[in-house]
All heavy atoms as TSV, in Angstrom:
chain	resi	resn	atom	element	x	y	z
A	1	MET	N	N	24.269	26.600	-5.455
A	1	MET	CA	C	23.183	25.676	-5.194
A	1	MET	C	C	23.719	24.249	-5.247
A	1	MET	O	O	24.390	23.867	-6.176
A	1	MET	CB	C	22.089	25.868	-6.247
A	1	MET	CG	C	20.961	24.857	-6.112
A	1	MET	SD	S	19.715	24.989	-7.408
A	1	MET	CE	C	18.936	26.492	-6.961
A	2	SER	N	N	23.392	23.494	-4.203
A	2	SER	CA	C	23.862	22.115	-4.186
A	2	SER	C	C	22.925	21.234	-5.016
A	2	SER	O	O	21.824	21.634	-5.380
A	2	SER	CB	C	23.921	21.597	-2.748
A	2	SER	OG	O	22.618	21.353	-2.280
A	3	ASP	N	N	23.378	20.042	-5.302
A	3	ASP	CA	C	22.565	19.112	-6.091
A	3	ASP	C	C	21.306	18.681	-5.360
A	3	ASP	O	O	20.323	18.308	-5.975
A	3	ASP	CB	C	23.393	17.881	-6.454
A	3	ASP	CG	C	24.445	18.204	-7.498
A	3	ASP	OD1	O	24.269	19.205	-8.203
A	3	ASP	OD2	O	25.427	17.456	-7.605
A	4	LEU	N	N	21.327	18.707	-4.021
A	4	LEU	CA	C	20.165	18.264	-3.262
A	4	LEU	C	C	18.988	19.224	-3.384
A	4	LEU	O	O	17.855	18.844	-3.125
A	4	LEU	CB	C	20.534	18.081	-1.791
A	4	LEU	CG	C	21.473	16.906	-1.507
A	4	LEU	CD1	C	21.849	16.881	-0.036
A	4	LEU	CD2	C	20.845	15.594	-1.902
A	5	ASN	N	N	19.242	20.474	-3.750
A	5	ASN	CA	C	18.153	21.440	-3.893
A	5	ASN	C	C	17.497	21.362	-5.273
A	5	ASN	O	O	16.622	22.158	-5.584
A	5	ASN	CB	C	18.667	22.862	-3.655
A	5	ASN	CG	C	18.819	23.159	-2.187
A	5	ASN	OD1	O	18.257	22.477	-1.349
A	5	ASN	ND2	N	19.589	24.166	-1.876
A	6	ARG	N	N	17.914	20.451	-6.114
A	6	ARG	CA	C	17.385	20.393	-7.479
A	6	ARG	C	C	16.379	19.274	-7.699
A	6	ARG	O	O	15.682	19.261	-8.676
A	6	ARG	CB	C	18.543	20.212	-8.455
A	6	ARG	CG	C	19.468	21.394	-8.455
A	6	ARG	CD	C	20.565	21.209	-9.435
A	6	ARG	NE	N	21.582	22.228	-9.205
A	6	ARG	CZ	C	22.583	22.469	-10.004
A	6	ARG	NH1	N	22.726	21.752	-11.089
A	6	ARG	NH2	N	23.447	23.399	-9.725
A	7	GLY	N	N	16.320	18.314	-6.814
A	7	GLY	CA	C	15.439	17.164	-7.018
A	7	GLY	C	C	14.071	17.391	-6.424
A	7	GLY	O	O	13.444	18.435	-6.605
A	8	ILE	N	N	13.608	16.404	-5.672
A	8	ILE	CA	C	12.270	16.469	-5.078
A	8	ILE	C	C	12.219	17.549	-4.001
A	8	ILE	O	O	11.240	18.262	-3.869
A	8	ILE	CB	C	11.912	15.095	-4.476
A	8	ILE	CG1	C	11.811	14.050	-5.585
A	8	ILE	CG2	C	10.612	15.166	-3.699
A	8	ILE	CD1	C	11.652	12.634	-5.080
A	9	MET	N	N	13.292	17.658	-3.236
A	9	MET	CA	C	13.305	18.593	-2.104
A	9	MET	C	C	13.775	19.965	-2.570
A	9	MET	O	O	14.914	20.359	-2.352
A	9	MET	CB	C	14.199	18.049	-0.991
A	9	MET	CG	C	13.716	16.732	-0.449
A	9	MET	SD	S	14.851	15.980	0.716
A	9	MET	CE	C	14.779	17.106	2.073
A	10	LYS	N	N	12.908	20.706	-3.220
A	10	LYS	CA	C	13.270	22.005	-3.786
A	10	LYS	C	C	12.951	23.133	-2.810
A	10	LYS	O	O	12.161	24.007	-3.094
A	10	LYS	CB	C	12.506	22.235	-5.087
A	10	LYS	CG	C	12.910	21.294	-6.188
A	10	LYS	CD	C	12.139	21.613	-7.447
A	10	LYS	CE	C	12.506	20.629	-8.543
A	10	LYS	NZ	N	11.737	20.819	-9.746
A	11	PHE	N	N	13.537	23.089	-1.633
A	11	PHE	CA	C	13.366	24.195	-0.699
A	11	PHE	C	C	14.703	24.523	-0.060
A	11	PHE	O	O	15.604	23.695	-0.030
A	11	PHE	CB	C	12.318	23.869	0.366
A	11	PHE	CG	C	12.615	22.634	1.179
A	11	PHE	CD1	C	13.365	22.720	2.338
A	11	PHE	CD2	C	12.131	21.398	0.782
A	11	PHE	CE1	C	13.636	21.603	3.091
A	11	PHE	CE2	C	12.396	20.275	1.527
A	11	PHE	CZ	C	13.147	20.372	2.684
A	12	LYS	N	N	14.799	25.727	0.423
A	12	LYS	CA	C	16.054	26.185	1.005
A	12	LYS	C	C	16.341	25.396	2.277
A	12	LYS	O	O	15.476	25.222	3.122
A	12	LYS	CB	C	15.956	27.673	1.315
A	12	LYS	CG	C	17.264	28.290	1.697
A	12	LYS	CD	C	17.166	29.794	1.728
A	12	LYS	CE	C	18.549	30.373	1.951
A	12	LYS	NZ	N	18.578	31.796	1.721
A	13	GLY	N	N	17.541	24.912	2.396
A	13	GLY	CA	C	17.923	24.137	3.574
A	13	GLY	C	C	17.670	22.649	3.443
A	13	GLY	O	O	17.756	21.918	4.417
A	14	ALA	N	N	17.344	22.194	2.261
A	14	ALA	CA	C	17.064	20.765	2.066
A	14	ALA	C	C	18.307	19.917	2.293
A	14	ALA	O	O	18.202	18.747	2.624
A	14	ALA	CB	C	16.526	20.529	0.663
A	15	ASP	N	N	19.469	20.506	2.111
A	15	ASP	CA	C	20.703	19.752	2.298
A	15	ASP	C	C	21.379	20.076	3.631
A	15	ASP	O	O	22.541	19.761	3.826
A	15	ASP	CB	C	21.661	20.008	1.149
A	15	ASP	CG	C	22.012	21.475	0.984
A	15	ASP	OD1	O	21.317	22.313	1.584
A	15	ASP	OD2	O	22.964	21.774	0.256
A	16	SER	N	N	20.629	20.670	4.563
A	16	SER	CA	C	21.209	20.958	5.871
A	16	SER	C	C	21.412	19.647	6.628
A	16	SER	O	O	20.667	18.687	6.425
A	16	SER	CB	C	20.290	21.887	6.667
A	16	SER	OG	O	19.115	21.208	7.039
A	17	PRO	N	N	22.405	19.603	7.484
A	17	PRO	CA	C	22.656	18.359	8.232
A	17	PRO	C	C	21.447	17.894	9.042
A	17	PRO	O	O	21.199	16.694	9.162
A	17	PRO	CB	C	23.811	18.738	9.161
A	17	PRO	CG	C	24.489	19.865	8.474
A	17	PRO	CD	C	23.411	20.613	7.747
A	18	LYS	N	N	20.676	18.835	9.574
A	18	LYS	CA	C	19.497	18.467	10.365
A	18	LYS	C	C	18.455	17.760	9.495
A	18	LYS	O	O	17.911	16.719	9.876
A	18	LYS	CB	C	18.895	19.721	10.998
A	18	LYS	CG	C	17.751	19.452	11.917
A	18	LYS	CD	C	17.270	20.746	12.559
A	18	LYS	CE	C	16.089	20.505	13.470
A	18	LYS	NZ	N	15.589	21.735	14.057
A	19	ALA	N	N	18.177	18.305	8.318
A	19	ALA	CA	C	17.192	17.703	7.418
A	19	ALA	C	C	17.666	16.331	6.927
A	19	ALA	O	O	16.878	15.397	6.826
A	19	ALA	CB	C	16.923	18.628	6.238
A	20	VAL	N	N	18.940	16.222	6.619
A	20	VAL	CA	C	19.484	14.945	6.149
A	20	VAL	C	C	19.410	13.902	7.254
A	20	VAL	O	O	19.050	12.748	7.008
A	20	VAL	CB	C	20.942	15.135	5.654
A	20	VAL	CG1	C	21.592	13.802	5.358
A	20	VAL	CG2	C	20.960	16.026	4.426
A	21	THR	N	N	19.718	14.300	8.489
A	21	THR	CA	C	19.667	13.371	9.619
A	21	THR	C	C	18.248	12.884	9.866
A	21	THR	O	O	18.021	11.685	10.052
A	21	THR	CB	C	20.222	14.047	10.896
A	21	THR	OG1	O	21.551	14.480	10.642
A	21	THR	CG2	C	20.207	13.098	12.070
A	22	ILE	N	N	17.295	13.791	9.860
A	22	ILE	CA	C	15.894	13.408	10.083
A	22	ILE	C	C	15.420	12.468	8.989
A	22	ILE	O	O	14.774	11.451	9.260
A	22	ILE	CB	C	15.003	14.666	10.174
A	22	ILE	CG1	C	15.330	15.435	11.447
A	22	ILE	CG2	C	13.532	14.294	10.133
A	22	ILE	CD1	C	14.661	16.794	11.530
A	23	SER	N	N	15.742	12.777	7.753
A	23	SER	CA	C	15.338	11.925	6.635
A	23	SER	C	C	15.965	10.538	6.740
A	23	SER	O	O	15.308	9.532	6.500
A	23	SER	CB	C	15.750	12.560	5.312
A	23	SER	OG	O	15.100	13.793	5.138
A	24	THR	N	N	17.236	10.492	7.118
A	24	THR	CA	C	17.926	9.213	7.247
A	24	THR	C	C	17.314	8.366	8.351
A	24	THR	O	O	17.082	7.164	8.165
A	24	THR	CB	C	19.426	9.449	7.537
A	24	THR	OG1	O	19.973	10.233	6.472
A	24	THR	CG2	C	20.178	8.152	7.651
A	25	VAL	N	N	17.033	8.981	9.496
A	25	VAL	CA	C	16.446	8.243	10.609
A	25	VAL	C	C	15.069	7.706	10.236
A	25	VAL	O	O	14.746	6.548	10.520
A	25	VAL	CB	C	16.373	9.142	11.866
A	25	VAL	CG1	C	15.512	8.520	12.948
A	25	VAL	CG2	C	17.767	9.411	12.395
A	26	LEU	N	N	14.263	8.528	9.584
A	26	LEU	CA	C	12.930	8.069	9.178
A	26	LEU	C	C	13.015	6.925	8.172
A	26	LEU	O	O	12.278	5.939	8.274
A	26	LEU	CB	C	12.130	9.236	8.584
A	26	LEU	CG	C	11.631	10.269	9.577
A	26	LEU	CD1	C	10.977	11.436	8.843
A	26	LEU	CD2	C	10.652	9.651	10.539
A	27	LEU	N	N	13.897	7.055	7.208
A	27	LEU	CA	C	14.038	6.029	6.175
A	27	LEU	C	C	14.535	4.718	6.762
A	27	LEU	O	O	13.944	3.653	6.531
A	27	LEU	CB	C	14.989	6.523	5.085
A	27	LEU	CG	C	15.209	5.568	3.914
A	27	LEU	CD1	C	13.914	5.407	3.125
A	27	LEU	CD2	C	16.299	6.083	3.016
A	28	LEU	N	N	15.609	4.763	7.534
A	28	LEU	CA	C	16.162	3.536	8.108
A	28	LEU	C	C	15.217	2.919	9.133
A	28	LEU	O	O	15.110	1.696	9.230
A	28	LEU	CB	C	17.531	3.815	8.727
A	28	LEU	CG	C	18.621	4.209	7.734
A	28	LEU	CD1	C	19.926	4.494	8.476
A	28	LEU	CD2	C	18.828	3.135	6.690
A	29	GLY	N	N	14.520	3.750	9.888
A	29	GLY	CA	C	13.537	3.245	10.850
A	29	GLY	C	C	12.388	2.533	10.158
A	29	GLY	O	O	11.927	1.484	10.612
A	30	SER	N	N	11.935	3.087	9.043
A	30	SER	CA	C	10.857	2.456	8.284
A	30	SER	C	C	11.300	1.118	7.706
A	30	SER	O	O	10.549	0.137	7.745
A	30	SER	CB	C	10.402	3.370	7.155
A	30	SER	OG	O	9.923	4.581	7.664
A	31	ILE	N	N	12.509	1.081	7.182
A	31	ILE	CA	C	13.024	-0.167	6.625
A	31	ILE	C	C	13.151	-1.218	7.727
A	31	ILE	O	O	12.767	-2.379	7.537
A	31	ILE	CB	C	14.381	0.072	5.925
A	31	ILE	CG1	C	14.168	0.902	4.661
A	31	ILE	CG2	C	15.069	-1.241	5.593
A	31	ILE	CD1	C	15.447	1.388	4.007
A	32	ALA	N	N	13.680	-0.828	8.885
A	32	ALA	CA	C	13.821	-1.765	10.006
A	32	ALA	C	C	12.463	-2.276	10.459
A	32	ALA	O	O	12.302	-3.478	10.731
A	32	ALA	CB	C	14.553	-1.086	11.160
A	33	ALA	N	N	11.474	-1.398	10.544
A	33	ALA	CA	C	10.135	-1.811	10.956
A	33	ALA	C	C	9.541	-2.802	9.961
A	33	ALA	O	O	8.906	-3.797	10.362
A	33	ALA	CB	C	9.229	-0.589	11.100
A	34	LEU	N	N	9.732	-2.572	8.679
A	34	LEU	CA	C	9.217	-3.503	7.671
A	34	LEU	C	C	9.903	-4.861	7.750
A	34	LEU	O	O	9.253	-5.902	7.607
A	34	LEU	CB	C	9.391	-2.910	6.273
A	34	LEU	CG	C	8.424	-1.801	5.903
A	34	LEU	CD1	C	8.832	-1.176	4.569
A	34	LEU	CD2	C	7.010	-2.338	5.817
A	35	ILE	N	N	11.207	-4.870	7.996
A	35	ILE	CA	C	11.928	-6.138	8.107
A	35	ILE	C	C	11.454	-6.911	9.332
A	35	ILE	O	O	11.201	-8.124	9.258
A	35	ILE	CB	C	13.453	-5.884	8.163
A	35	ILE	CG1	C	13.950	-5.402	6.804
A	35	ILE	CG2	C	14.207	-7.139	8.597
A	35	ILE	CD1	C	15.396	-4.950	6.785
A	36	ILE	N	N	11.305	-6.220	10.455
A	36	ILE	CA	C	10.829	-6.883	11.681
A	36	ILE	C	C	9.419	-7.424	11.477
A	36	ILE	O	O	9.110	-8.564	11.859
A	36	ILE	CB	C	10.888	-5.905	12.872
A	36	ILE	CG1	C	12.349	-5.618	13.218
A	36	ILE	CG2	C	10.155	-6.458	14.081
A	36	ILE	CD1	C	12.540	-4.473	14.192
A	37	TRP	N	N	8.546	-6.625	10.879
A	37	TRP	CA	C	7.179	-7.072	10.623
A	37	TRP	C	C	7.162	-8.288	9.703
A	37	TRP	O	O	6.429	-9.250	9.932
A	37	TRP	CB	C	6.370	-5.935	9.998
A	37	TRP	CG	C	5.029	-6.380	9.523
A	37	TRP	CD1	C	3.932	-6.634	10.291
A	37	TRP	CD2	C	4.665	-6.671	8.174
A	37	TRP	NE1	N	2.893	-7.063	9.483
A	37	TRP	CE2	C	3.313	-7.090	8.184
A	37	TRP	CE3	C	5.335	-6.608	6.956
A	37	TRP	CZ2	C	2.648	-7.440	7.028
A	37	TRP	CZ3	C	4.655	-6.964	5.808
A	37	TRP	CH2	C	3.333	-7.372	5.851
A	38	ALA	N	N	7.983	-8.262	8.651
A	38	ALA	CA	C	8.024	-9.374	7.703
A	38	ALA	C	C	8.523	-10.649	8.379
A	38	ALA	O	O	7.986	-11.735	8.137
A	38	ALA	CB	C	8.916	-9.020	6.515
A	39	LEU	N	N	9.541	-10.531	9.214
A	39	LEU	CA	C	10.050	-11.718	9.915
A	39	LEU	C	C	9.012	-12.282	10.878
A	39	LEU	O	O	8.841	-13.502	10.981
A	39	LEU	CB	C	11.340	-11.372	10.664
A	39	LEU	CG	C	12.563	-11.147	9.785
A	39	LEU	CD1	C	13.735	-10.662	10.634
A	39	LEU	CD2	C	12.937	-12.411	9.034
A	40	GLN	N	N	8.315	-11.410	11.573
A	40	GLN	CA	C	7.282	-11.878	12.499
A	40	GLN	C	C	6.131	-12.527	11.745
A	40	GLN	O	O	5.579	-13.530	12.203
A	40	GLN	CB	C	6.767	-10.722	13.348
A	40	GLN	CG	C	7.762	-10.282	14.402
A	40	GLN	CD	C	7.258	-9.113	15.209
A	40	GLN	OE1	O	6.276	-8.464	14.851
A	40	GLN	NE2	N	7.938	-8.824	16.309
A	41	ALA	N	N	5.762	-11.966	10.610
A	41	ALA	CA	C	4.652	-12.528	9.842
A	41	ALA	C	C	5.044	-13.859	9.213
A	41	ALA	O	O	4.233	-14.793	9.150
A	41	ALA	CB	C	4.233	-11.538	8.763
A	42	ALA	N	N	6.270	-13.988	8.770
A	42	ALA	CA	C	6.709	-15.192	8.074
A	42	ALA	C	C	7.017	-16.338	9.034
A	42	ALA	O	O	6.735	-17.494	8.717
A	42	ALA	CB	C	7.918	-14.887	7.215
A	43	TYR	N	N	7.590	-16.023	10.180
A	43	TYR	CA	C	8.062	-17.066	11.064
A	43	TYR	C	C	7.332	-17.115	12.408
A	43	TYR	O	O	7.683	-17.888	13.272
A	43	TYR	CB	C	9.563	-16.907	11.325
A	43	TYR	CG	C	10.372	-17.022	10.056
A	43	TYR	CD1	C	11.021	-15.905	9.514
A	43	TYR	CD2	C	10.481	-18.220	9.385
A	43	TYR	CE1	C	11.752	-16.008	8.357
A	43	TYR	CE2	C	11.216	-18.336	8.220
A	43	TYR	CZ	C	11.853	-17.232	7.724
A	43	TYR	OH	O	12.574	-17.334	6.568
A	44	ALA	N	N	6.318	-16.298	12.586
A	44	ALA	CA	C	5.508	-16.281	13.810
A	44	ALA	C	C	6.388	-16.178	15.062
A	44	ALA	O	O	6.237	-16.936	16.008
A	44	ALA	CB	C	4.610	-17.500	13.870
A	45	ILE	N	N	7.333	-15.238	15.021
A	45	ILE	CA	C	8.200	-14.996	16.182
A	45	ILE	C	C	7.388	-14.214	17.211
A	45	ILE	O	O	6.730	-13.243	16.891
A	45	ILE	CB	C	9.454	-14.204	15.772
A	45	ILE	CG1	C	10.245	-14.996	14.745
A	45	ILE	CG2	C	10.304	-13.874	16.985
A	45	ILE	CD1	C	11.387	-14.212	14.114
A	46	ASN	N	N	7.457	-14.653	18.464
A	46	ASN	CA	C	6.694	-14.057	19.565
A	46	ASN	C	C	5.213	-14.233	19.328
A	46	ASN	O	O	4.415	-13.404	19.332
A	46	ASN	CB	C	7.053	-12.578	19.774
A	46	ASN	CG	C	8.476	-12.424	20.238
A	46	ASN	OD1	O	9.015	-13.318	20.874
A	46	ASN	ND2	N	9.087	-11.300	19.915
């Protein structure tokens, strides 16, 4: 059992490359969206 199956994601295949890739894309996309929104709100870009 890998360490990734012991935390929040306690299901089989939680450490598969597909699951890790999807999680990474969602996380980084959310962070990018928040940064873009914050810059637009602060500096009235566009």
